[in-house]
C-alpha positions in Angstrom: 0.0 0.0 0.0 2.8 2.4 0.9 4.5 1.8 -2.5 1.3 2.2 -4.6 0.0 5.4 -3.1 2.8 7.8 -4.3 2.6 6.4 -7.8 -1.2 6.9 -7.9 -0.8 10.5 -6.7 1.9 11.1 -9.3 -0.4 9.8 -12.0 -3.2 12.1 -10.8 -0.9 15.1 -11.1 0.0 14.8 -14.7 -2.7 12.7 -16.3 -5.5 15.3 -16.3 -3.3 17.6 -18.4 -2.3 14.9 -20.8 -6.0 13.9 -21.1 -7.0 17.4 -22.0 -4.2 17.7 -24.6 -5.3 14.4 -26.2 -8.9 15.5 -26.2 -7.9 18.8 -27.8 -6.1 17.0 -30.6 -9.2 14.9 -31.3 -11.3 18.1 -31.3 -9.1 19.7 -34.0 -9.5 16.8 -36.3 -13.3 16.8 -35.9 -13.4 20.5 -36.5 -11.4 20.4 -39.8 -13.2 17.3 -41.2 -16.7 18.9 -40.5 -16.0 22.4 -41.6 -13.3 22.7 -44.3 -15.5 22.9 -47.4 -17.4 25.8 -45.8 -14.1 27.4 -44.8 -12.8 27.2 -48.4 -15.9 29.1 -49.7 -15.6 31.7 -46.9 -11.9 32.4 -47.5 -12.4 32.7 -51.3 -15.2 35.2 -50.9 -13.2 37.1 -48.3 -10.1 37.2 -50.5 -12.0 38.3 -53.6 -14.1 40.9 -51.8 -17.6 42.1 -52.6 -16.6 44.0 -55.8 -15.1 40.9 -57.5 -16.7 39.5 -60.6 -15.3 36.0 -60.0 -18.0 35.0 -57.6 -21.5 36.5 -57.2 -22.1 34.9 -53.8 -21.7 31.7 -51.8 -23.8 29.5 -54.0 -22.1 30.7 -57.2 -18.7 30.2 -55.5 -19.6 26.6 -54.8 -20.8 26.0 -58.3 -17.7 27.6 -59.9 -15.4 25.6 -57.6 -17.2 22.3 -58.4 -17.3 23.1 -62.1 -13.6 23.9 -62.5 -12.0 22.0 -59.7 -14.4 19.3 -58.7 -15.1 18.2 -55.1 -11.4 18.3 -54.4 -11.5 22.1 -54.9 -13.6 22.4 -51.7 -10.9 20.6 -49.8 -8.0 22.7 -51.0 -5.5 23.6 -48.3 -7.0 21.0 -45.9 -3.7 19.0 -45.4 -2.1 21.7 -43.3 -5.0 22.3 -40.9 -5.8 18.6 -40.7 -2.3 17.8 -39.7 -1.7 20.9 -37.5 -5.1 21.9 -36.1 -5.2 18.8 -34.0 -1.9 19.8 -32.4 -2.9 23.4 -32.1 -6.3 22.5 -30.5 -4.4 20.1 -28.3 -2.3 23.0 -27.0 -5.3 25.4 -26.9 -7.7 23.1 -25.0 -5.1 21.7 -22.8 -3.7 25.1 -21.9 -7.1 26.7 -21.6 -8.3 24.3 -19.0 -5.0 24.4 -17.1 -5.3 28.2 -17.0 -8.9 28.1 -15.9 -8.1 25.6 -13.2 -5.3 27.9 -12.0 -7.7 30.9 -11.9 -10.3 28.8 -9.9 -7.7 27.7 -7.4 -6.4 31.2 -6.9 -9.9 32.3 -6.0 -10.4 29.4 -3.6 -13.3 27.9 -5.6 -14.0 24.4 -6.8 -16.1 25.2 -9.9 -15.2 27.5 -12.8 -17.5 30.3 -13.8 -18.2 31.5 -17.3 -16.0 34.6 -16.6 -13.1 32.2 -15.7 -13.3 30.6 -19.1 -13.4 34.0 -20.7 -10.3 35.3 -18.9 -8.4 32.1 -19.7 -9.3 32.4 -23.4 -7.8 35.9 -23.7 -4.5 34.6 -22.5 -4.4 31.3 -24.4 -5.8 32.9 -27.6 -3.0 35.4 -27.8 -0.4 32.7 -27.2 -1.8 30.2 -29.7 -1.7 32.9 -32.5 2.0 32.2 -32.8 1.2 28.6 -33.9 -1.9 29.5 -35.9 -0.6 32.3 -38.1 1.7 30.2 -40.4 -1.0 27.5 -40.8 -3.6 30.1 -41.7 -1.3 31.9 -44.1 -0.5 28.7 -46.0 -4.1 27.5 -46.0 -5.4 30.9 -47.4 -2.8 30.9 -50.2 -3.7 27.3 -51.2 -7.5 28.0 -51.0 -7.2 30.8 -53.6 -4.8 29.0 -55.9 -7.6 28.3 -58.3 -5.5 26.5 -61.0 -3.1 24.8 -58.6 -0.2 26.3 -60.5 1.6 28.2 -57.8 2.2 25.6 -55.1 2.4 21.8 -55.1 1.2 21.6 -51.5 1.5 23.1 -48.0 5.2 22.4 -47.6 6.0 23.8 -51.0 3.9 26.9 -50.3 5.5 27.5 -46.9 9.0 27.1 -48.3 8.4 29.4 -51.3 6.9 32.3 -49.3 9.5 32.1 -46.6 12.3 32.2 -49.3 10.6 35.1 -51.1 9.5 37.2 -48.1 11.1 35.9 -44.9 9.2 34.9 -41.8 7.6 38.2 -40.9 6.2 39.0 -44.3 6.0 35.4 -45.4 4.5 33.0 -42.9 3.6 35.7 -40.4 1.8 38.2 -42.6 -1.6 39.0 -40.9 -0.4 38.0 -37.5 -1.9 41.0 -35.7 -5.5 40.3 -36.8 -4.9 36.6 -35.9 -4.1 37.7 -32.4 -7.3 39.7 -32.1 -9.3 36.9 -33.6 -7.9 34.3 -31.4 -8.3 36.4 -28.2 -12.0 36.4 -29.2 -12.0 32.8 -28.0 -13.4 34.5 -24.8 -16.7 34.3 -26.7 -16.0 30.7 -27.7 -15.1 29.1 -24.4 -17.2 31.6 -22.5 -20.1 30.8 -24.8 -19.7 27.1 -24.4 -19.6 27.4 -20.6 -22.7 29.7 -20.6 -24.8 27.6 -23.0 -23.8 24.3 -21.2 -24.8 25.8 -17.9 -28.1 27.1 -19.2 -28.9 23.8 -20.9 -27.9 21.9 -17.8 -30.2 24.0 -15.6 -33.0 23.5 -18.1 -32.7 19.7 -18.3 -31.8 19.2 -14.6 -28.2 18.1 -15.0 -25.9 19.1 -12.1 -22.6 20.0 -13.7 -21.1 21.1 -10.3 -21.5 17.6 -9.0 -19.5 16.3 -12.0 -22.5 15.1 -14.1 -22.1 15.3 -17.9 -24.6 16.8 -20.4 -26.0 14.2 -22.8 -24.1 14.2 -26.1 -26.9 15.9 -28.0 -26.9 18.8 -25.7 -23.1 19.1 -25.8 -23.4 19.3 -29.6 -25.9 22.2 -29.2 -23.7 24.1 -26.7 -20.6 23.7 -28.8 -22.4 24.7 -32.0 -23.8 27.9 -30.4 -20.4 28.7 -29.0 -18.9 28.6 -32.5 -21.6 31.1 -33.6 -20.9 33.5 -30.7 -17.2 33.3 -31.6 -17.6 34.4 -35.2 -20.1 37.1 -34.3 -17.4 38.6 -32.0 -14.6 38.8 -34.5 -15.7 38.3 -38.1 -14.4 41.6 -39.6 -10.9 40.8 -38.3 -11.1 37.4 -39.9 -11.9 39.1 -43.3 -9.0 41.5 -42.9 -6.7 38.6 -41.9 -7.6 36.5 -45.0 -7.5 39.5 -47.3 -4.0 40.3 -46.1 -2.8 36.7 -46.2 -4.1 36.0 -49.7 -3.1 39.3 -51.3 -0.1 40.0 -53.4 3.0 41.5 -51.7 2.6 45.3 -51.2 -1.2 45.4 -51.5 -1.6 46.4 -47.8 0.8 48.2 -45.4 -0.8 46.5 -42.4 -4.0 45.7 -40.7 -5.3 49.3 -40.3 -4.5 50.0 -44.0 -6.4 46.9 -45.0 -9.4 48.0 -43.0 -9.3 51.4 -44.6 -9.0 50.1 -48.2 -11.9 47.7 -47.7 -14.1 50.4 -46.2 -13.1 52.9 -48.9 -13.8 50.5 -51.8 -16.6 48.3 -50.5 -18.1 50.0 -47.5 -19.0 48.1 -44.3 -20.4 45.2 -46.3 -16.9 44.4 -47.4 -16.1 43.4 -43.8 -18.9 40.9 -44.0 -17.8 39.1 -47.2 -18.2 35.3 -46.8 -20.3 35.7 -43.7 -23.1 33.3 -44.8 -20.9 30.3 -45.4 -19.0 31.1 -42.2 -22.2 31.0 -40.1 -23.4 27.9 -42.0 -20.1 26.3 -41.0 -20.0 27.6 -37.5 -22.6 25.4 -35.9 -21.8 22.0 -37.3 -18.0 22.5 -37.3 -17.8 23.6 -33.7 -20.4 21.2 -32.5 -18.1 18.5 -34.0 -15.1 20.1 -32.3 -16.6 20.0 -28.8 -18.1 16.6 -29.5 -14.6 15.4 -30.4 -13.3 16.8 -27.2 -16.1 15.4 -25.1 -15.8 12.0 -26.8 -12.2 11.8 -25.9 -12.7 13.0 -22.3 -15.5 10.4 -21.8 -13.4 7.6 -23.5 -10.0 8.2 -21.9 -9.4 7.1 -18.3 -10.6 9.6 -15.6 -8.6 12.1 -13.7 -7.4 9.8 -11.0 -6.1 7.2 -13.4 -2.5 6.1 -13.1 -0.7 3.5 -15.4 1.6 2.5 -12.5 
């Protein structure tokens, strides 16, 4: 008994964090698989802008993509996020819940509040932007490579733009709007906590006692959280993708990009691609939180130890 106790405690110390990181990885894979075709249409409409004659709207964009590139055109640029989003979400979800747990412990409480999740998301969102920006830059360039003539794939794209423009102007172009967008995760994790709590109170589930929402309700709360996230930051996402997909020298920075869009297209230019984004938001983020919850419920619990 004396030998087994320390090992059990040791397992309890590190396993919850590993468990959250693994669940986060699963979440990222579910997110990409469920939402990438919508994301391709969103990015193409954002990059072209509302004055472009290439696409007359989301439906026309889908038709043109299918007509000239086939179904594979909707999945352009998916390799990078499919490979990397799992790792990024692993870091994001794992760090998010570690930060929230730290906030709760500092306040001497046992249960996290919605505001705790929002505070944690501001910190983790800013940090994760360092990992997200190169992936988003490569994805955007591949998604608007309509003839597949510029890049042979994500690795070729990353190498070419780094050689041509360096890290700052190459892989990290559009980093500042990414920071703002990712800090808007306060609406994502805060929204998920709020909707989960509201649904739990409505159906009589005691989350504070450790009970879990039924899977169907978890899908609803995750999907609604995705919608609140995009409503909180969408214009910055438009600017980010416009900067990332544009030719070198088109914009001097985020503020200049905002000004050019407003001058040429008005406020509606900052909402380009909004319809496919919101159509994607619910199913993709429902899938993301479902993937997280599935892993959390499948993996051994917090007090597990392999020793």
